[in-house]
N, C-alpha and C positions, 0 to 999 in steps of 0.2 A: 370219700367217694359215695359210700351207701346213703347216706345223710342227702347229700347233693341229688341224687338219683330219686330219693323219696320225695323231695321236693317237686322234682319235675313230674312224678307220678300223681301228686295232688293237683297240680297246675292241668293236667291232662284230663283227670276225673272232673275238675270244675268247669273246664272247657267244653265238655260234652262227650267226651271220650269215655264211654261207660267201661271198657275194660282197664283203662289206664296203664296199659302195658308200656314199660320204658325200654324192656329188652324182649326178644324172641329167642327161642331155642331151636336148634342148637346153637350154642354160643361159646367162643373162646375168648378168655382174657389173659392178660399178660400184664403183671404187675411187677413194678421194682421195688425191693425193700432196701432202704438205705439204712443200715445200723450205725449207731453213733460211735463205737470202738472198733479198734482193727486187731486186736489181740484175738488169738484163737480161743482162748476160753470165753471171753466175752461175745464172741461171734456164735459160738455153740449155744451159749445160754439164750440169746436172743432167737436163735433158730428154734430151740426146744419151746420157747414161750410163744413164739409165731405159729409153729405146729399144733400146738394146743388151741390157739385163738381162730384159726383158719376154718375148721369145719362149722362152727356156729356162724361165723361171718358168711361164709358161702351160701349156708342155709338161708339166712337173711337175703342176702343178694338174690337168691333163687325166686324169691316172692315177687320181685319187681316184674317178674313176667307173668304174674297173674295166673301162674299153674302151680299147683302143690306136689305135683309129683314129678320131682327134678333129681337127677343123678348127677353128682359133681366127682370129677376125678382131677386131681391136682398134683403137681411135683414142684418142689422147691430146688431150683437148679443154680449152680455157679458157673455164670457164662464167662467170666474173667474179661468183662467188656471194660469196666472203668476200674472200679475200686475193689480192694480185696473185701471190704466190707459190705457190698451190695450183693443180693441176691434176686433172683428173678423168680416169681411164681407164675406158672401157666395153669390155668383152670379150664376145664372144657365142661359144660354143663348141656344134658340131654334130657328130653323127656323120658321117661319109663315107660 
């Protein structure tokens, strides 16, 4: 997702949009994570790995708004919507 939005940001800059903002704040995003295995241990490992990676990912994502001072609050939820191996990430981005 981030790479695709980075491409959009570059196109915006090249077309004369000086700020090249792809998103504005406040912003709420919802992502669905689909883990490959359905065992409890496997899901727990993937959630741990994802939890470690998300802060850096969200910091990179926040740069798409062209503002450096952004606070991100997020939660990984199991909404029981489809599969036992799916989780939803809800992230809220706000200017500080």
